[in-house]
MIVOGU-211002 format. One record per atom (N, C-alpha, C): residue number from 0; chain; atom name; x, z, y. Coordinates in nm, 3 decimals, always signed. Layout:
! residues N
 num cadena atomo       x       z       y
 NUM      A    CA       X       Z       Y
...
! end
This chain:
! residues 71
 num cadena atomo       x       z       y
   0      A     N  -5.439  +0.445  -4.225
   0      A    CA  -5.365  +0.326  -4.207
   0      A     C  -5.357  +0.292  -4.069
   1      A     N  -5.448  +0.330  -3.973
   1      A    CA  -5.417  +0.315  -3.830
   1      A     C  -5.304  +0.397  -3.793
   2      A     N  -5.285  +0.537  -3.841
   2      A    CA  -5.173  +0.617  -3.806
   2      A     C  -5.042  +0.548  -3.834
   3      A     N  -5.038  +0.477  -3.955
   3      A    CA  -4.906  +0.417  -4.008
   3      A     C  -4.876  +0.311  -3.902
   4      A     N  -4.972  +0.226  -3.874
   4      A    CA  -4.940  +0.113  -3.783
   4      A     C  -4.905  +0.162  -3.650
   5      A     N  -4.960  +0.269  -3.600
   5      A    CA  -4.921  +0.330  -3.466
   5      A     C  -4.792  +0.394  -3.471
   6      A     N  -4.755  +0.458  -3.585
   6      A    CA  -4.606  +0.502  -3.606
   6      A     C  -4.520  +0.401  -3.611
   7      A     N  -4.536  +0.274  -3.679
   7      A    CA  -4.439  +0.157  -3.691
   7      A     C  -4.440  +0.100  -3.540
   8      A     N  -4.556  +0.084  -3.475
   8      A    CA  -4.540  +0.042  -3.352
   8      A     C  -4.471  +0.117  -3.264
   9      A     N  -4.476  +0.250  -3.257
   9      A    CA  -4.410  +0.333  -3.179
   9      A     C  -4.262  +0.337  -3.206
  10      A     N  -4.208  +0.324  -3.321
  10      A    CA  -4.085  +0.319  -3.384
  10      A     C  -4.036  +0.174  -3.342
  11      A     N  -4.100  +0.078  -3.343
  11      A    CA  -4.050  -0.051  -3.284
  11      A     C  -4.025  -0.059  -3.136
  12      A     N  -4.115  +0.001  -3.071
  12      A    CA  -4.084  +0.021  -2.930
  12      A     C  -3.957  +0.093  -2.898
  13      A     N  -3.951  +0.193  -2.967
  13      A    CA  -3.835  +0.292  -2.943
  13      A     C  -3.700  +0.221  -2.976
  14      A     N  -3.708  +0.156  -3.096
  14      A    CA  -3.572  +0.078  -3.119
  14      A     C  -3.543  -0.042  -3.025
  15      A     N  -3.652  -0.105  -2.991
  15      A    CA  -3.645  -0.220  -2.886
  15      A     C  -3.606  -0.168  -2.750
  16      A     N  -3.656  -0.058  -2.713
  16      A    CA  -3.613  +0.003  -2.592
  16      A     C  -3.478  +0.057  -2.590
  17      A     N  -3.439  +0.112  -2.709
  17      A    CA  -3.284  +0.161  -2.724
  17      A     C  -3.197  +0.028  -2.711
  18      A     N  -3.224  -0.068  -2.781
  18      A    CA  -3.137  -0.179  -2.792
  18      A     C  -3.114  -0.241  -2.655
  19      A     N  -3.235  -0.247  -2.582
  19      A    CA  -3.230  -0.309  -2.443
  19      A     C  -3.157  -0.230  -2.336
  20      A     N  -3.178  -0.099  -2.355
  20      A    CA  -3.088  -0.017  -2.283
  20      A     C  -2.955  -0.013  -2.298
  21      A     N  -2.921  -0.032  -2.427
  21      A    CA  -2.766  -0.035  -2.483
  21      A     C  -2.709  -0.153  -2.412
  22      A     N  -2.781  -0.281  -2.407
  22      A    CA  -2.722  -0.405  -2.362
  22      A     C  -2.693  -0.379  -2.215
  23      A     N  -2.812  -0.325  -2.138
  23      A    CA  -2.800  -0.287  -1.997
  23      A     C  -2.668  -0.202  -1.969
  24      A     N  -2.653  -0.101  -2.036
  24      A    CA  -2.558  -0.004  -2.031
  24      A     C  -2.422  -0.059  -2.033
  25      A     N  -2.405  -0.147  -2.138
  25      A    CA  -2.271  -0.222  -2.162
  25      A     C  -2.237  -0.316  -2.051
  26      A     N  -2.341  -0.398  -2.004
  26      A    CA  -2.338  -0.488  -1.895
  26      A     C  -2.297  -0.393  -1.773
  27      A     N  -2.339  -0.296  -1.734
  27      A    CA  -2.313  -0.225  -1.599
  27      A     C  -2.188  -0.160  -1.632
  28      A     N  -2.132  -0.130  -1.762
  28      A    CA  -2.002  -0.060  -1.775
  28      A     C  -1.886  -0.175  -1.754
  29      A     N  -1.926  -0.299  -1.799
  29      A    CA  -1.829  -0.399  -1.786
  29      A     C  -1.814  -0.438  -1.653
  30      A     N  -1.935  -0.456  -1.574
  30      A    CA  -1.918  -0.472  -1.430
  30      A     C  -1.834  -0.364  -1.360
  31      A     N  -1.854  -0.235  -1.378
  31      A    CA  -1.784  -0.133  -1.320
  31      A     C  -1.640  -0.140  -1.350
  32      A     N  -1.594  -0.164  -1.475
  32      A    CA  -1.451  -0.184  -1.518
  32      A     C  -1.393  -0.294  -1.447
  33      A     N  -1.475  -0.417  -1.422
  33      A    CA  -1.421  -0.524  -1.359
  33      A     C  -1.395  -0.504  -1.215
  34      A     N  -1.486  -0.424  -1.161
  34      A    CA  -1.452  -0.396  -1.011
  34      A     C  -1.341  -0.299  -0.995
  35      A     N  -1.331  -0.218  -1.084
  35      A    CA  -1.208  -0.115  -1.071
  35      A     C  -1.082  -0.186  -1.096
  36      A     N  -1.087  -0.271  -1.189
  36      A    CA  -0.965  -0.342  -1.216
  36      A     C  -0.930  -0.442  -1.089
  37      A     N  -1.034  -0.503  -1.041
  37      A    CA  -1.017  -0.601  -0.930
  37      A     C  -0.955  -0.514  -0.812
  38      A     N  -1.012  -0.393  -0.793
  38      A    CA  -0.974  -0.298  -0.674
  38      A     C  -0.828  -0.265  -0.688
  39      A     N  -0.783  -0.249  -0.817
  39      A    CA  -0.641  -0.228  -0.840
  39      A     C  -0.556  -0.333  -0.811
  40      A     N  -0.593  -0.453  -0.848
  40      A    CA  -0.513  -0.570  -0.827
  40      A     C  -0.506  -0.600  -0.664
  41      A     N  -0.628  -0.558  -0.607
  41      A    CA  -0.611  -0.601  -0.460
  41      A     C  -0.532  -0.487  -0.387
  42      A     N  -0.529  -0.366  -0.426
  42      A    CA  -0.432  -0.269  -0.369
  42      A     C  -0.297  -0.319  -0.387
  43      A     N  -0.260  -0.355  -0.514
  43      A    CA  -0.126  -0.414  -0.539
  43      A     C  -0.090  -0.520  -0.443
  44      A     N  -0.180  -0.621  -0.436
  44      A    CA  -0.155  -0.738  -0.336
  44      A     C  -0.146  -0.693  -0.198
  45      A     N  -0.219  -0.603  -0.141
  45      A    CA  -0.218  -0.552  -0.029
  45      A     C  -0.074  -0.464  +0.019
  46      A     N  -0.037  -0.416  -0.096
  46      A    CA  +0.104  -0.337  -0.081
  46      A     C  +0.211  -0.456  -0.067
  47      A     N  +0.193  -0.562  -0.138
  47      A    CA  +0.300  -0.679  -0.141
  47      A     C  +0.282  -0.743  +0.004
  48      A     N  +0.162  -0.762  +0.052
  48      A    CA  +0.156  -0.828  +0.177
  48      A     C  +0.217  -0.737  +0.286
  49      A     N  +0.184  -0.600  +0.284
  49      A    CA  +0.239  -0.511  +0.374
  49      A     C  +0.385  -0.515  +0.382
  50      A     N  +0.452  -0.520  +0.266
  50      A    CA  +0.584  -0.508  +0.254
  50      A     C  +0.644  -0.647  +0.319
  51      A     N  +0.595  -0.755  +0.280
  51      A    CA  +0.638  -0.874  +0.343
  51      A     C  +0.619  -0.892  +0.512
  52      A     N  +0.508  -0.827  +0.549
  52      A    CA  +0.491  -0.817  +0.697
  52      A     C  +0.590  -0.738  +0.756
  53      A     N  +0.640  -0.643  +0.684
  53      A    CA  +0.731  -0.535  +0.735
  53      A     C  +0.864  -0.600  +0.761
  54      A     N  +0.894  -0.699  +0.687
  54      A    CA  +1.044  -0.753  +0.692
  54      A     C  +1.053  -0.848  +0.828
  55      A     N  +1.155  -0.841  +0.871
  55      A    CA  +1.183  -0.899  +0.998
  55      A     C  +1.262  -1.033  +0.972
  56      A     N  +1.215  -1.140  +1.009
  56      A    CA  +1.293  -1.257  +0.997
  56      A     C  +1.349  -1.303  +1.127
  57      A     N  +1.458  -1.348  +1.138
  57      A    CA  +1.514  -1.424  +1.273
  57      A     C  +1.441  -1.535  +1.316
  58      A     N  +1.384  -1.522  +1.432
  58      A    CA  +1.307  -1.629  +1.492
  58      A     C  +1.406  -1.751  +1.535
  59      A     N  +1.371  -1.864  +1.514
  59      A    CA  +1.463  -1.978  +1.555
  59      A     C  +1.383  -2.056  +1.681
  60      A     N  +1.464  -2.097  +1.767
  60      A    CA  +1.431  -2.176  +1.860
  60      A     C  +1.412  -2.308  +1.831
  61      A     N  +1.292  -2.392  +1.846
  61      A    CA  +1.276  -2.522  +1.811
  61      A     C  +1.377  -2.613  +1.892
  62      A     N  +1.413  -2.582  +2.014
  62      A    CA  +1.509  -2.671  +2.086
  62      A     C  +1.646  -2.657  +2.008
  63      A     N  +1.686  -2.542  +1.971
  63      A    CA  +1.821  -2.518  +1.905
  63      A     C  +1.816  -2.603  +1.773
  64      A     N  +1.720  -2.610  +1.710
  64      A    CA  +1.716  -2.679  +1.594
  64      A     C  +1.749  -2.839  +1.596
  65      A     N  +1.691  -2.892  +1.723
  65      A    CA  +1.710  -3.015  +1.750
  65      A     C  +1.855  -3.050  +1.801
  66      A     N  +1.909  -2.973  +1.873
  66      A    CA  +2.047  -2.971  +1.908
  66      A     C  +2.148  -2.983  +1.811
  67      A     N  +2.122  -2.903  +1.688
  67      A    CA  +2.208  -2.911  +1.582
  67      A     C  +2.177  -3.029  +1.494
  68      A     N  +2.082  -3.106  +1.518
  68      A    CA  +2.062  -3.219  +1.420
  68      A     C  +1.961  -3.195  +1.318
  69      A     N  +1.918  -3.063  +1.299
  69      A    CA  +1.827  -3.031  +1.187
  69      A     C  +1.698  -3.038  +1.242
  70      A     N  +1.610  -3.110  +1.167
  70      A    CA  +1.469  -3.132  +1.220
  70      A     C  +1.390  -3.048  +1.135
! end
C-alpha cells in the first residue's frame, strides 16, 4: 500500500513538473518570438529613417520667406 502511494506521489510530481515546465517553455518561446519580430520591425524602421535622412531637401532662408509674403 505504501508503494502504491509512493508511486502515485511520484507520478503526480512528474506530471505536475512536466506541466509547469511546458508552461515556462511556451512563455519563453513567446517572448523570444516577440523579441525577434520587434527586431525585424525595428530594422525596417531604421531602413526607412536612413532613407529619409539620405534625401536632401532644399533649405529655405527665413528672411526670404518673409520677403515673398509667406509666413
